[in-house]
C-alpha positions, 0 to 999 in steps of 0.5 A: 343544592345552591342558593345565590343572589345576582342582579334582580330578575323580573321573570319567573319560570312557570311550572307545568301545572300552570293553566295551559292554552295548549301542548305543542307536538312535532309530527314525524317526517316520513323519511326521518328517524321514525320511518320504520315505526311511522304507523306506530308513532303516529298512533301514539301521537293521535292518542295524545291529541285525542286525550289532550283536546278534551282539556285544551288545544294542541298545536302541531307542526307537520312536514307538509300540506299532505300530512296536514290534510290527512290529519285533519280528516283523521281527527275529524273522524275521531270527533276532535273539534276542528278548533282544538287542533292548530296545524303549521307546516314547517321543516323539522328534524325530529319529534322531540318538542320538549327539547326544541319547543319554547320555555315560557316565563312570566314577568311581574306585570303578568306578561308572558315571554317565550325563551328560545334556547339553542338546541343542538341535538343533545350536545351534537349527537343528532341533526337539529338545525331545523328543530332549532329554528322552529320556534321562530318559524312559528312566530313568523307564521303568527302562532304566538301571542307573546314576544320571543327572546333568543338565547345562546345558552344550549338548554332543553326543556327536558333538562329542567323542572321547577316548583314555580317559586324560583326553585329548579331541579336538574342534573349535573350530568346534563347541565354541566356536560361539556357537550352543552356549554363548555365555556360556562361554570356551574355558577355562570349557568345558575346566574344565567338561569336566574336572569332568564327565569328568576331561579334563585335556588338550584337542586342539583342531582349528581346521580341517576341515569337510564340506559338508552337515554340520549339526553345525558340524564334529563331530569324529566326521565328521573324526577319531577315536581308534582306540586311545590312540595312534592317530587315523584321519582324513579325508584329501582328496587332490584339490586341486580339491575345495573341502575340500582346503585345510581338510582338509590344514590339519587333517592338519597339525594332527594331525601336530603333536599329541603324546601325553603322552610327547611322541611323535606319534600314529599317524595313519591317513588315510581315503580321500576318496569321490567327491562325493555330491549330494542328488538333489532339490536338488543339495546336496553330502552329508557322506560320510565314513568317519570315522563308523564305530562301535566295538562289542564285537569289531567295527567297523561301517564306513559305505560309499557304493557308492564305489570308496574303500569298500574302501580305507577298510575296509583302512585301518580293518582296520589300525587295528583288527587284532583287530576284525571289520569290518562294512560298512553301506551309508549312502548314504541316511543322508547324505541327512539329513546324518549317517552311521552313528556319528551314528545310534548311541550306545554304552552301556558295560558296566553301563549297562543294567538287567538285566531285559527291559522289560515292556509297562508299563515300556517306555512312556516317556510324555510329561508 
C-alpha cells in the first residue's frame, strides 16, 4: 500500500457503480481472432445487449455497415428499443472494450473528461493500433458529450479498480510490468495516476494470477470493489490447484489492507470454478467470477456451466443487495482469454452525446 502527496489534482476517478449513460462494446470482425467462434461470441454479446438495454443504453462499434444493418434487425426482433443501441462503424483489432475504451474522470465542477490512454495490446502481445485509435474516432463521429485528453501512459481499464474516493486497487504484475511503461518507477506511476485521476492511495497486490490470462494479472480478474468498504475476490480452496499458493497469498494481502479510517475491508470470497481447458490445445482458460459488470441497478455475472455458478451468484447478491443479478454464460468468451467485464466499458452519466447518430455521423473512417 502507498500513500503520498503531489501537486493538487482537480479530478476524481469514478467508480463503476456511478450512474451510467451506457456500456461500450466492440463487435468482432468476421476475419479476426474470433473467426472460428464468431457465432458463439455474437450470441454472448447479444445477451449482454439485451440485458443491459433494460437499464441503460449500449454503444457498439461495428466493423462495417452490413454488420450494423444485421444487428439492427436482430435487436429489433428481440424487442430492444431502437434508441437504446447506438452503432458506429469503425475499424478495430479485437473486442476488449475494457482495455481500449476511455476512462472517465470528473472535476470539482462536475465536468466529465475522457482519458484516452495508450493501448498496446497488453504490452505488445497482439496488434492494437486500430483499437488504440477508437476513442478518438468515436469522438470525431460525435459520440461523446465531453472532452478527451490523450495520455502517453500505457494503461488498460481492466488494470485498475477504484472506490471512487481516491483509492486505487491494482497489481504489481501489470502496472509495474516492463512491457508497459519501462521508463517509469512505481512512484512515477502513482504520481501520474494522482494527477490524472485524483488517486492518493494505491493498494498494490503483489500476488495473484490466472493461467491463460494474457493481461499480466489484470485486477478485474482477481479482486473488485463492490462498494467503498467492500472487495470481492477470487478464492482458491483446492490445495492441489497450481493457483492455490498465489491466491492464498493474495487473500492475506487483502486481509491486511485497511480503509482510510484504519478498519479492514469487508471481503467477499468468490468460489473457484472447475478447471476449464481449451478444446484445441488443452491450455487452461481464465475462468473467474470476479469479471462481473456493474450497470444501473443490476450486475451482470459471468457463468461457466459450473456448480460454482450458483455459489458465485449468492456471494455477489450479498455484495450487491440492491441490484438485480443477471447471469451471462461466458464459457466461450474465456476461449479468447477474457470474460464478461473485459468485453465492456461503462460510460458514466453525461458521457454520451444526446442525439442518436445519423448514418453520416456513425461512420468512423480510418485516416
